[in-house]
N, C-alpha and C positions, 0 to 999 in steps of 0.2 A: 320285216322280212318281205312283205308283199312288194314294197317299193324296189327292193333289191332284185326280186324276180322279174318285175316289169322292166327294170333297167337292163338286166341281163338279156331278157327276151328281145327287147328293142335293139340292143347292140348286135345280137345274132342276126336279126332281120336286116339291120343296116349292113352288116358285113356280107350277108348273102346277096343283098341288093347291089352292094359295091362289086362283089365278085361277078355278078351278071353284067354290070356296066363295063367292067374291065374286059370281060370275055367278048363283049360286043364291039370292042375297038378302042375303048378309052385308054388302054395301056399302050397302044401303038406308039405314041410319041415317046413314052418312057423306054420302050424296048429299042427304039431307034437311037437313043442317045448313047454315044460311046461306040456303037457298032461300026461307025464309019472311021474311027480313029485306028490306024494300024497299031499303035502302041497298046491300045486297049485290047484289040483283038489278039495280039501276040501274048499279052499278059494273061488273058483269059485262057487261051490255048495251052499256055505253059503252066497253068494252075497257080499262078501268083495272086489272082483275084477270084472272087466268087460271089454269088448272090447270097445276101443275108436275109434272115427271116423278117427283118424290119423294113425291107424294100430297098435297101441301099447296097452298093458294092462294098465288099470288105477285103482286107488284105489277108491272104493265107500265109504269106511269108513277109519278111521285112522288105518294104518297097524302096525302090530308088526314089530320088527326089522327082524325077520326070514322071514316073508311074504314079506317085502320090498326087501330083498336079492333075494328071488325067482323071484319076478316080475322084478326086475332090470336085472337079468340074462336072463330071457325070452326076455325082450325088447332089450337087447344088441344083442342077437342072431338074433332076428327079423331084427334089423337094418342092421346087416351084410348081411343077405339074401336079404333084400330090395336093398341094395347098389349094390350087385352083379347082381341081376335081372334087376335093373334099367339101369345099364350100358349096359347090353346085349340087352335091349329093347329101348335104346336111349331115356330114360326118366330121370327125376330127382328122387332122393330118395323120396322126398315128394310126387310126383305124384304116384309113385309105392306104397308107404305106404298108401296113401289115398285109392287107389283102393283095396289094401289088406284089409284095415279097412272096406270098404263097404262089401266085401265078408265075412269077419269074423263076422261082425254084422249080415249079412243075415243068417249065419250058426249057430247062437246061438240057444239054445234049450229053450223051455218054462221054466221059472223060473230063467234063467240066466240074468245077468245085461249087459246092453250096453248103450253107450252114444248116445243120440238123437241129431239131428242137432242143437238144441238150447243149447246143452252142458249139459243138465240134464241127470241124470241116470234114466233109465227105466228098468223095469222088463219085459222080453220077455213073451208074452202070446202066444196063438195059432195063433194069427193074425201076419201078416208080420211086422217086426220091422220098425220103422221110420228111414229113411235113407236120407243122404245128397242128394241134387238135382244133385250134380256132380257125383254121383255113376253111374257106367255103368249098 
């Protein structure tokens, strides 16, 4: 049991540290991806895509082939950034992606879609979004 507690504690510290690293600017390359593409911006504004808890974009409704290509491109780029940053921070890609997802969901604007901890798609209001209990 002690090993489990130590592992859990270390992971919480790592996630907290990752959160701090992301807040200090490590997430900037991730946030910029896709934001320059008019198809991505239109789909986000229309509520067709949203931020998922795992740090990737998800489809709120059935996507067109063109939208699927845009989202897959953004997600591939995000995964590459997560892998690089995770290695630099001695974390797993999944831990880094989760922390990024927490921050990306927090940064959504009213009207945008995001994934709640129960997996449902929510529309952001002026209230803080629902976030996973593991979020820093």
